[in-house]
mmCIF entry with sequence, helices, sheets and N, C-alpha, C, O atoms, coordinates in Angstrom:
data_MODEL
# 
_entry.id   MODEL 
# 
_entity.id                         1 
_entity.type                       polymer 
_entity.pdbx_number_of_molecules   1 
# 
_entity_poly.entity_id                      1 
_entity_poly.type                           'polypeptide(L)' 
_entity_poly.nstd_linkage                   no 
_entity_poly.nstd_monomer                   no 
_entity_poly.pdbx_seq_one_letter_code       MERIDSRENPKIKALCRLLRDRGARREAGLFVCEGAVMLEEARR 
_entity_poly.pdbx_seq_one_letter_code_can   MERIDSRENPKIKALCRLLRDRGARREAGLFVCEGAVMLEEARR 
_entity_poly.pdbx_strand_id                 A 
# 
loop_
_entity_poly_seq.entity_id 
_entity_poly_seq.num 
_entity_poly_seq.mon_id 
_entity_poly_seq.hetero 
1 1  MET n 
1 2  GLU n 
1 3  ARG n 
1 4  ILE n 
1 5  ASP n 
1 6  SER n 
1 7  ARG n 
1 8  GLU n 
1 9  ASN n 
1 10 PRO n 
1 11 LYS n 
1 12 ILE n 
1 13 LYS n 
1 14 ALA n 
1 15 LEU n 
1 16 CYS n 
1 17 ARG n 
1 18 LEU n 
1 19 LEU n 
1 20 ARG n 
1 21 ASP n 
1 22 ARG n 
1 23 GLY n 
1 24 ALA n 
1 25 ARG n 
1 26 ARG n 
1 27 GLU n 
1 28 ALA n 
1 29 GLY n 
1 30 LEU n 
1 31 PHE n 
1 32 VAL n 
1 33 CYS n 
1 34 GLU n 
1 35 GLY n 
1 36 ALA n 
1 37 VAL n 
1 38 MET n 
1 39 LEU n 
1 40 GLU n 
1 41 GLU n 
1 42 ALA n 
1 43 ARG n 
1 44 ARG n 
# 
_struct_asym.id          A 
_struct_asym.entity_id   1 
# 
loop_
_struct_conf.conf_type_id 
_struct_conf.id 
_struct_conf.pdbx_PDB_helix_id 
_struct_conf.beg_label_comp_id 
_struct_conf.beg_label_asym_id 
_struct_conf.beg_label_seq_id 
_struct_conf.pdbx_beg_PDB_ins_code 
_struct_conf.end_label_comp_id 
_struct_conf.end_label_asym_id 
_struct_conf.end_label_seq_id 
_struct_conf.pdbx_end_PDB_ins_code 
_struct_conf.beg_auth_comp_id 
_struct_conf.beg_auth_asym_id 
_struct_conf.beg_auth_seq_id 
_struct_conf.end_auth_comp_id 
_struct_conf.end_auth_asym_id 
_struct_conf.end_auth_seq_id 
_struct_conf.pdbx_PDB_helix_class 
_struct_conf.details 
_struct_conf.pdbx_PDB_helix_length 
HELX_P HELX_P1 AA1 PRO A 10 ? ARG A 20 ? PRO A 10 ARG A 20 1 ? 11 
HELX_P HELX_P2 AA2 ARG A 22 ? ALA A 28 ? ARG A 22 ALA A 28 1 ? 7  
HELX_P HELX_P3 AA3 ALA A 36 ? ARG A 43 ? ALA A 36 ARG A 43 1 ? 8  
# 
_struct_conf_type.id          HELX_P 
_struct_conf_type.criteria    ? 
_struct_conf_type.reference   ? 
# 
loop_
_atom_site.group_PDB 
_atom_site.id 
_atom_site.type_symbol 
_atom_site.label_atom_id 
_atom_site.label_alt_id 
_atom_site.label_comp_id 
_atom_site.label_asym_id 
_atom_site.label_entity_id 
_atom_site.label_seq_id 
_atom_site.pdbx_PDB_ins_code 
_atom_site.Cartn_x 
_atom_site.Cartn_y 
_atom_site.Cartn_z 
_atom_site.occupancy 
_atom_site.B_iso_or_equiv 
_atom_site.pdbx_formal_charge 
_atom_site.auth_seq_id 
_atom_site.auth_comp_id 
_atom_site.auth_asym_id 
_atom_site.auth_atom_id 
_atom_site.pdbx_PDB_model_num 
ATOM 1   N N  . MET A 1 1  ? -8.708  -13.846 -6.039  1.00 0.00 ? 1  MET A N  1 
ATOM 2   C CA . MET A 1 1  ? -8.499  -12.886 -4.971  1.00 0.00 ? 1  MET A CA 1 
ATOM 3   C C  . MET A 1 1  ? -8.129  -13.647 -3.702  1.00 0.00 ? 1  MET A C  1 
ATOM 4   O O  . MET A 1 1  ? -8.681  -14.710 -3.419  1.00 0.00 ? 1  MET A O  1 
ATOM 5   N N  . GLU A 1 2  ? -7.206  -13.099 -2.958  1.00 0.00 ? 2  GLU A N  1 
ATOM 6   C CA . GLU A 1 2  ? -6.704  -13.728 -1.738  1.00 0.00 ? 2  GLU A CA 1 
ATOM 7   C C  . GLU A 1 2  ? -7.258  -13.009 -0.514  1.00 0.00 ? 2  GLU A C  1 
ATOM 8   O O  . GLU A 1 2  ? -7.214  -11.781 -0.436  1.00 0.00 ? 2  GLU A O  1 
ATOM 9   N N  . ARG A 1 3  ? -7.772  -13.766 0.429   1.00 0.00 ? 3  ARG A N  1 
ATOM 10  C CA . ARG A 1 3  ? -8.255  -13.184 1.682   1.00 0.00 ? 3  ARG A CA 1 
ATOM 11  C C  . ARG A 1 3  ? -7.083  -13.137 2.665   1.00 0.00 ? 3  ARG A C  1 
ATOM 12  O O  . ARG A 1 3  ? -6.353  -14.115 2.827   1.00 0.00 ? 3  ARG A O  1 
ATOM 13  N N  . ILE A 1 4  ? -6.918  -11.999 3.309   1.00 0.00 ? 4  ILE A N  1 
ATOM 14  C CA . ILE A 1 4  ? -5.847  -11.826 4.282   1.00 0.00 ? 4  ILE A CA 1 
ATOM 15  C C  . ILE A 1 4  ? -6.482  -11.669 5.657   1.00 0.00 ? 4  ILE A C  1 
ATOM 16  O O  . ILE A 1 4  ? -7.262  -10.745 5.888   1.00 0.00 ? 4  ILE A O  1 
ATOM 17  N N  . ASP A 1 5  ? -6.145  -12.571 6.563   1.00 0.00 ? 5  ASP A N  1 
ATOM 18  C CA . ASP A 1 5  ? -6.770  -12.582 7.886   1.00 0.00 ? 5  ASP A CA 1 
ATOM 19  C C  . ASP A 1 5  ? -5.835  -12.172 9.024   1.00 0.00 ? 5  ASP A C  1 
ATOM 20  O O  . ASP A 1 5  ? -6.283  -12.017 10.160  1.00 0.00 ? 5  ASP A O  1 
ATOM 21  N N  . SER A 1 6  ? -4.567  -11.998 8.741   1.00 0.00 ? 6  SER A N  1 
ATOM 22  C CA . SER A 1 6  ? -3.612  -11.773 9.815   1.00 0.00 ? 6  SER A CA 1 
ATOM 23  C C  . SER A 1 6  ? -2.774  -10.531 9.567   1.00 0.00 ? 6  SER A C  1 
ATOM 24  O O  . SER A 1 6  ? -2.400  -10.234 8.432   1.00 0.00 ? 6  SER A O  1 
ATOM 25  N N  . ARG A 1 7  ? -2.487  -9.815  10.632  1.00 0.00 ? 7  ARG A N  1 
ATOM 26  C CA . ARG A 1 7  ? -1.582  -8.667  10.530  1.00 0.00 ? 7  ARG A CA 1 
ATOM 27  C C  . ARG A 1 7  ? -0.146  -9.120  10.313  1.00 0.00 ? 7  ARG A C  1 
ATOM 28  O O  . ARG A 1 7  ? 0.714   -8.319  9.946   1.00 0.00 ? 7  ARG A O  1 
ATOM 29  N N  . GLU A 1 8  ? 0.109   -10.378 10.535  1.00 0.00 ? 8  GLU A N  1 
ATOM 30  C CA . GLU A 1 8  ? 1.447   -10.931 10.346  1.00 0.00 ? 8  GLU A CA 1 
ATOM 31  C C  . GLU A 1 8  ? 1.720   -11.290 8.885   1.00 0.00 ? 8  GLU A C  1 
ATOM 32  O O  . GLU A 1 8  ? 2.827   -11.712 8.553   1.00 0.00 ? 8  GLU A O  1 
ATOM 33  N N  . ASN A 1 9  ? 0.735   -11.130 8.018   1.00 0.00 ? 9  ASN A N  1 
ATOM 34  C CA . ASN A 1 9  ? 0.894   -11.413 6.595   1.00 0.00 ? 9  ASN A CA 1 
ATOM 35  C C  . ASN A 1 9  ? 1.949   -10.474 6.016   1.00 0.00 ? 9  ASN A C  1 
ATOM 36  O O  . ASN A 1 9  ? 1.899   -9.270  6.264   1.00 0.00 ? 9  ASN A O  1 
ATOM 37  N N  . PRO A 1 10 ? 2.894   -10.998 5.256   1.00 0.00 ? 10 PRO A N  1 
ATOM 38  C CA . PRO A 1 10 ? 3.958   -10.160 4.689   1.00 0.00 ? 10 PRO A CA 1 
ATOM 39  C C  . PRO A 1 10 ? 3.442   -9.003  3.821   1.00 0.00 ? 10 PRO A C  1 
ATOM 40  O O  . PRO A 1 10 ? 4.059   -7.939  3.786   1.00 0.00 ? 10 PRO A O  1 
ATOM 41  N N  . LYS A 1 11 ? 2.335   -9.199  3.132   1.00 0.00 ? 11 LYS A N  1 
ATOM 42  C CA . LYS A 1 11 ? 1.773   -8.121  2.309   1.00 0.00 ? 11 LYS A CA 1 
ATOM 43  C C  . LYS A 1 11 ? 1.264   -6.978  3.181   1.00 0.00 ? 11 LYS A C  1 
ATOM 44  O O  . LYS A 1 11 ? 1.437   -5.809  2.835   1.00 0.00 ? 11 LYS A O  1 
ATOM 45  N N  . ILE A 1 12 ? 0.645   -7.306  4.298   1.00 0.00 ? 12 ILE A N  1 
ATOM 46  C CA . ILE A 1 12 ? 0.153   -6.275  5.223   1.00 0.00 ? 12 ILE A CA 1 
ATOM 47  C C  . ILE A 1 12 ? 1.332   -5.542  5.852   1.00 0.00 ? 12 ILE A C  1 
ATOM 48  O O  . ILE A 1 12 ? 1.303   -4.318  5.982   1.00 0.00 ? 12 ILE A O  1 
ATOM 49  N N  . LYS A 1 13 ? 2.358   -6.274  6.240   1.00 0.00 ? 13 LYS A N  1 
ATOM 50  C CA . LYS A 1 13 ? 3.541   -5.644  6.822   1.00 0.00 ? 13 LYS A CA 1 
ATOM 51  C C  . LYS A 1 13 ? 4.195   -4.688  5.828   1.00 0.00 ? 13 LYS A C  1 
ATOM 52  O O  . LYS A 1 13 ? 4.615   -3.593  6.202   1.00 0.00 ? 13 LYS A O  1 
ATOM 53  N N  . ALA A 1 14 ? 4.280   -5.097  4.567   1.00 0.00 ? 14 ALA A N  1 
ATOM 54  C CA . ALA A 1 14 ? 4.875   -4.229  3.542   1.00 0.00 ? 14 ALA A CA 1 
ATOM 55  C C  . ALA A 1 14 ? 4.021   -2.983  3.332   1.00 0.00 ? 14 ALA A C  1 
ATOM 56  O O  . ALA A 1 14 ? 4.559   -1.884  3.196   1.00 0.00 ? 14 ALA A O  1 
ATOM 57  N N  . LEU A 1 15 ? 2.704   -3.139  3.302   1.00 0.00 ? 15 LEU A N  1 
ATOM 58  C CA . LEU A 1 15 ? 1.806   -1.995  3.141   1.00 0.00 ? 15 LEU A CA 1 
ATOM 59  C C  . LEU A 1 15 ? 1.948   -1.028  4.300   1.00 0.00 ? 15 LEU A C  1 
ATOM 60  O O  . LEU A 1 15 ? 2.018   0.183   4.089   1.00 0.00 ? 15 LEU A O  1 
ATOM 61  N N  . CYS A 1 16 ? 1.991   -1.539  5.515   1.00 0.00 ? 16 CYS A N  1 
ATOM 62  C CA . CYS A 1 16 ? 2.148   -0.676  6.692   1.00 0.00 ? 16 CYS A CA 1 
ATOM 63  C C  . CYS A 1 16 ? 3.454   0.096   6.637   1.00 0.00 ? 16 CYS A C  1 
ATOM 64  O O  . CYS A 1 16 ? 3.504   1.270   7.002   1.00 0.00 ? 16 CYS A O  1 
ATOM 65  N N  . ARG A 1 17 ? 4.509   -0.559  6.181   1.00 0.00 ? 17 ARG A N  1 
ATOM 66  C CA . ARG A 1 17 ? 5.803   0.122   6.052   1.00 0.00 ? 17 ARG A CA 1 
ATOM 67  C C  . ARG A 1 17 ? 5.711   1.248   5.028   1.00 0.00 ? 17 ARG A C  1 
ATOM 68  O O  . ARG A 1 17 ? 6.234   2.340   5.254   1.00 0.00 ? 17 ARG A O  1 
ATOM 69  N N  . LEU A 1 18 ? 5.048   0.987   3.903   1.00 0.00 ? 18 LEU A N  1 
ATOM 70  C CA . LEU A 1 18 ? 4.894   2.021   2.883   1.00 0.00 ? 18 LEU A CA 1 
ATOM 71  C C  . LEU A 1 18 ? 4.082   3.197   3.412   1.00 0.00 ? 18 LEU A C  1 
ATOM 72  O O  . LEU A 1 18 ? 4.390   4.351   3.113   1.00 0.00 ? 18 LEU A O  1 
ATOM 73  N N  . LEU A 1 19 ? 3.044   2.910   4.198   1.00 0.00 ? 19 LEU A N  1 
ATOM 74  C CA . LEU A 1 19 ? 2.200   3.977   4.736   1.00 0.00 ? 19 LEU A CA 1 
ATOM 75  C C  . LEU A 1 19 ? 2.965   4.903   5.673   1.00 0.00 ? 19 LEU A C  1 
ATOM 76  O O  . LEU A 1 19 ? 2.714   6.108   5.700   1.00 0.00 ? 19 LEU A O  1 
ATOM 77  N N  . ARG A 1 20 ? 3.897   4.344   6.443   1.00 0.00 ? 20 ARG A N  1 
ATOM 78  C CA . ARG A 1 20 ? 4.551   5.168   7.459   1.00 0.00 ? 20 ARG A CA 1 
ATOM 79  C C  . ARG A 1 20 ? 5.928   5.693   7.058   1.00 0.00 ? 20 ARG A C  1 
ATOM 80  O O  . ARG A 1 20 ? 6.475   6.557   7.742   1.00 0.00 ? 20 ARG A O  1 
ATOM 81  N N  . ASP A 1 21 ? 6.500   5.186   5.959   1.00 0.00 ? 21 ASP A N  1 
ATOM 82  C CA . ASP A 1 21 ? 7.889   5.512   5.638   1.00 0.00 ? 21 ASP A CA 1 
ATOM 83  C C  . ASP A 1 21 ? 8.038   6.008   4.201   1.00 0.00 ? 21 ASP A C  1 
ATOM 84  O O  . ASP A 1 21 ? 8.016   5.226   3.251   1.00 0.00 ? 21 ASP A O  1 
ATOM 85  N N  . ARG A 1 22 ? 8.187   7.312   4.068   1.00 0.00 ? 22 ARG A N  1 
ATOM 86  C CA . ARG A 1 22 ? 8.331   7.911   2.738   1.00 0.00 ? 22 ARG A CA 1 
ATOM 87  C C  . ARG A 1 22 ? 9.540   7.359   1.990   1.00 0.00 ? 22 ARG A C  1 
ATOM 88  O O  . ARG A 1 22 ? 9.488   7.153   0.777   1.00 0.00 ? 22 ARG A O  1 
ATOM 89  N N  . GLY A 1 23 ? 10.620  7.122   2.712   1.00 0.00 ? 23 GLY A N  1 
ATOM 90  C CA . GLY A 1 23 ? 11.819  6.574   2.099   1.00 0.00 ? 23 GLY A CA 1 
ATOM 91  C C  . GLY A 1 23 ? 11.568  5.184   1.524   1.00 0.00 ? 23 GLY A C  1 
ATOM 92  O O  . GLY A 1 23 ? 12.100  4.838   0.469   1.00 0.00 ? 23 GLY A O  1 
ATOM 93  N N  . ALA A 1 24 ? 10.762  4.395   2.214   1.00 0.00 ? 24 ALA A N  1 
ATOM 94  C CA . ALA A 1 24 ? 10.429  3.049   1.716   1.00 0.00 ? 24 ALA A CA 1 
ATOM 95  C C  . ALA A 1 24 ? 9.628   3.150   0.425   1.00 0.00 ? 24 ALA A C  1 
ATOM 96  O O  . ALA A 1 24 ? 9.823   2.355   -0.494  1.00 0.00 ? 24 ALA A O  1 
ATOM 97  N N  . ARG A 1 25 ? 8.721   4.134   0.353   1.00 0.00 ? 25 ARG A N  1 
ATOM 98  C CA . ARG A 1 25 ? 7.937   4.329   -0.874  1.00 0.00 ? 25 ARG A CA 1 
ATOM 99  C C  . ARG A 1 25 ? 8.841   4.726   -2.029  1.00 0.00 ? 25 ARG A C  1 
ATOM 100 O O  . ARG A 1 25 ? 8.705   4.209   -3.138  1.00 0.00 ? 25 ARG A O  1 
ATOM 101 N N  . ARG A 1 26 ? 9.756   5.636   -1.771  1.00 0.00 ? 26 ARG A N  1 
ATOM 102 C CA . ARG A 1 26 ? 10.688  6.069   -2.831  1.00 0.00 ? 26 ARG A CA 1 
ATOM 103 C C  . ARG A 1 26 ? 11.582  4.922   -3.274  1.00 0.00 ? 26 ARG A C  1 
ATOM 104 O O  . ARG A 1 26 ? 11.802  4.720   -4.469  1.00 0.00 ? 26 ARG A O  1 
ATOM 105 N N  . GLU A 1 27 ? 12.090  4.181   -2.319  1.00 0.00 ? 27 GLU A N  1 
ATOM 106 C CA . GLU A 1 27 ? 12.973  3.062   -2.627  1.00 0.00 ? 27 GLU A CA 1 
ATOM 107 C C  . GLU A 1 27 ? 12.253  2.004   -3.469  1.00 0.00 ? 27 GLU A C  1 
ATOM 108 O O  . GLU A 1 27 ? 12.830  1.439   -4.397  1.00 0.00 ? 27 GLU A O  1 
ATOM 109 N N  . ALA A 1 28 ? 10.994  1.746   -3.133  1.00 0.00 ? 28 ALA A N  1 
ATOM 110 C CA . ALA A 1 28 ? 10.223  0.731   -3.856  1.00 0.00 ? 28 ALA A CA 1 
ATOM 111 C C  . ALA A 1 28 ? 9.615   1.280   -5.145  1.00 0.00 ? 28 ALA A C  1 
ATOM 112 O O  . ALA A 1 28 ? 9.195   0.512   -6.011  1.00 0.00 ? 28 ALA A O  1 
ATOM 113 N N  . GLY A 1 29 ? 9.568   2.614   -5.275  1.00 0.00 ? 29 GLY A N  1 
ATOM 114 C CA . GLY A 1 29 ? 8.934   3.215   -6.446  1.00 0.00 ? 29 GLY A CA 1 
ATOM 115 C C  . GLY A 1 29 ? 7.434   3.023   -6.434  1.00 0.00 ? 29 GLY A C  1 
ATOM 116 O O  . GLY A 1 29 ? 6.809   2.863   -7.483  1.00 0.00 ? 29 GLY A O  1 
ATOM 117 N N  . LEU A 1 30 ? 6.849   3.038   -5.226  1.00 0.00 ? 30 LEU A N  1 
ATOM 118 C CA . LEU A 1 30 ? 5.414   2.792   -5.057  1.00 0.00 ? 30 LEU A CA 1 
ATOM 119 C C  . LEU A 1 30 ? 4.755   3.938   -4.307  1.00 0.00 ? 30 LEU A C  1 
ATOM 120 O O  . LEU A 1 30 ? 5.426   4.780   -3.709  1.00 0.00 ? 30 LEU A O  1 
ATOM 121 N N  . PHE A 1 31 ? 3.432   3.953   -4.351  1.00 0.00 ? 31 PHE A N  1 
ATOM 122 C CA . PHE A 1 31 ? 2.654   4.876   -3.537  1.00 0.00 ? 31 PHE A CA 1 
ATOM 123 C C  . PHE A 1 31 ? 1.410   4.140   -3.074  1.00 0.00 ? 31 PHE A C  1 
ATOM 124 O O  . PHE A 1 31 ? 1.092   3.065   -3.581  1.00 0.00 ? 31 PHE A O  1 
ATOM 125 N N  . VAL A 1 32 ? 0.710   4.718   -2.113  1.00 0.00 ? 32 VAL A N  1 
ATOM 126 C CA . VAL A 1 32 ? -0.480  4.082   -1.556  1.00 0.00 ? 32 VAL A CA 1 
ATOM 127 C C  . VAL A 1 32 ? -1.681  4.972   -1.822  1.00 0.00 ? 32 VAL A C  1 
ATOM 128 O O  . VAL A 1 32 ? -1.659  6.165   -1.517  1.00 0.00 ? 32 VAL A O  1 
ATOM 129 N N  . CYS A 1 33 ? -2.734  4.385   -2.394  1.00 0.00 ? 33 CYS A N  1 
ATOM 130 C CA . CYS A 1 33 ? -3.995  5.085   -2.623  1.00 0.00 ? 33 CYS A CA 1 
ATOM 131 C C  . CYS A 1 33 ? -5.000  4.646   -1.574  1.00 0.00 ? 33 CYS A C  1 
ATOM 132 O O  . CYS A 1 33 ? -5.159  3.453   -1.317  1.00 0.00 ? 33 CYS A O  1 
ATOM 133 N N  . GLU A 1 34 ? -5.676  5.612   -0.970  1.00 0.00 ? 34 GLU A N  1 
ATOM 134 C CA . GLU A 1 34 ? -6.722  5.295   -0.015  1.00 0.00 ? 34 GLU A CA 1 
ATOM 135 C C  . GLU A 1 34 ? -8.021  5.905   -0.512  1.00 0.00 ? 34 GLU A C  1 
ATOM 136 O O  . GLU A 1 34 ? -8.139  7.125   -0.632  1.00 0.00 ? 34 GLU A O  1 
ATOM 137 N N  . GLY A 1 35 ? -8.980  5.065   -0.796  1.00 0.00 ? 35 GLY A N  1 
ATOM 138 C CA . GLY A 1 35 ? -10.294 5.537   -1.208  1.00 0.00 ? 35 GLY A CA 1 
ATOM 139 C C  . GLY A 1 35 ? -10.513 5.455   -2.699  1.00 0.00 ? 35 GLY A C  1 
ATOM 140 O O  . GLY A 1 35 ? -9.574  5.449   -3.494  1.00 0.00 ? 35 GLY A O  1 
ATOM 141 N N  . ALA A 1 36 ? -11.792 5.391   -3.055  1.00 0.00 ? 36 ALA A N  1 
ATOM 142 C CA . ALA A 1 36 ? -12.190 5.211   -4.452  1.00 0.00 ? 36 ALA A CA 1 
ATOM 143 C C  . ALA A 1 36 ? -11.809 6.403   -5.331  1.00 0.00 ? 36 ALA A C  1 
ATOM 144 O O  . ALA A 1 36 ? -11.380 6.215   -6.469  1.00 0.00 ? 36 ALA A O  1 
ATOM 145 N N  . VAL A 1 37 ? -11.957 7.610   -4.823  1.00 0.00 ? 37 VAL A N  1 
ATOM 146 C CA . VAL A 1 37 ? -11.663 8.804   -5.622  1.00 0.00 ? 37 VAL A CA 1 
ATOM 147 C C  . VAL A 1 37 ? -10.172 8.859   -5.942  1.00 0.00 ? 37 VAL A C  1 
ATOM 148 O O  . VAL A 1 37 ? -9.789  9.066   -7.093  1.00 0.00 ? 37 VAL A O  1 
ATOM 149 N N  . MET A 1 38 ? -9.339  8.674   -4.934  1.00 0.00 ? 38 MET A N  1 
ATOM 150 C CA . MET A 1 38 ? -7.893  8.726   -5.162  1.00 0.00 ? 38 MET A CA 1 
ATOM 151 C C  . MET A 1 38 ? -7.463  7.593   -6.092  1.00 0.00 ? 38 MET A C  1 
ATOM 152 O O  . MET A 1 38 ? -6.611  7.790   -6.958  1.00 0.00 ? 38 MET A O  1 
ATOM 153 N N  . LEU A 1 39 ? -8.042  6.429   -5.919  1.00 0.00 ? 39 LEU A N  1 
ATOM 154 C CA . LEU A 1 39 ? -7.708  5.309   -6.790  1.00 0.00 ? 39 LEU A CA 1 
ATOM 155 C C  . LEU A 1 39 ? -8.081  5.595   -8.245  1.00 0.00 ? 39 LEU A C  1 
ATOM 156 O O  . LEU A 1 39 ? -7.327  5.253   -9.156  1.00 0.00 ? 39 LEU A O  1 
ATOM 157 N N  . GLU A 1 40 ? -9.217  6.208   -8.463  1.00 0.00 ? 40 GLU A N  1 
ATOM 158 C CA . GLU A 1 40 ? -9.648  6.545   -9.836  1.00 0.00 ? 40 GLU A CA 1 
ATOM 159 C C  . GLU A 1 40 ? -8.717  7.601   -10.435 1.00 0.00 ? 40 GLU A C  1 
ATOM 160 O O  . GLU A 1 40 ? -8.374  7.520   -11.614 1.00 0.00 ? 40 GLU A O  1 
ATOM 161 N N  . GLU A 1 41 ? -8.309  8.582   -9.642  1.00 0.00 ? 41 GLU A N  1 
ATOM 162 C CA . GLU A 1 41 ? -7.381  9.607   -10.136 1.00 0.00 ? 41 GLU A CA 1 
ATOM 163 C C  . GLU A 1 41 ? -6.029  8.982   -10.497 1.00 0.00 ? 41 GLU A C  1 
ATOM 164 O O  . GLU A 1 41 ? -5.438  9.339   -11.516 1.00 0.00 ? 41 GLU A O  1 
ATOM 165 N N  . ALA A 1 42 ? -5.546  8.069   -9.686  1.00 0.00 ? 42 ALA A N  1 
ATOM 166 C CA . ALA A 1 42 ? -4.266  7.422   -9.961  1.00 0.00 ? 42 ALA A CA 1 
ATOM 167 C C  . ALA A 1 42 ? -4.377  6.546   -11.213 1.00 0.00 ? 42 ALA A C  1 
ATOM 168 O O  . ALA A 1 42 ? -3.423  6.434   -11.983 1.00 0.00 ? 42 ALA A O  1 
ATOM 169 N N  . ARG A 1 43 ? -5.510  5.944   -11.404 1.00 0.00 ? 43 ARG A N  1 
ATOM 170 C CA . ARG A 1 43 ? -5.710  5.080   -12.566 1.00 0.00 ? 43 ARG A CA 1 
ATOM 171 C C  . ARG A 1 43 ? -5.636  5.878   -13.853 1.00 0.00 ? 43 ARG A C  1 
ATOM 172 O O  . ARG A 1 43 ? -5.116  5.401   -14.862 1.00 0.00 ? 43 ARG A O  1 
ATOM 173 N N  . ARG A 1 44 ? -6.159  7.099   -13.815 1.00 0.00 ? 44 ARG A N  1 
ATOM 174 C CA . ARG A 1 44 ? -6.114  7.975   -15.011 1.00 0.00 ? 44 ARG A CA 1 
ATOM 175 C C  . ARG A 1 44 ? -4.708  8.450   -15.214 1.00 0.00 ? 44 ARG A C  1 
ATOM 176 O O  . ARG A 1 44 ? -4.438  9.195   -16.156 1.00 0.00 ? 44 ARG A O  1 
# 
């Protein structure tokens, strides 16, 4: 597991873009889960 300490981390920047931009999510074919319940539902 990798610890991320900076907002300048490319993974954090990509996540923030996905959170705010629906087009970016569609283009990447990704979605964002927030919380244990949503994560469990997505896993199923």
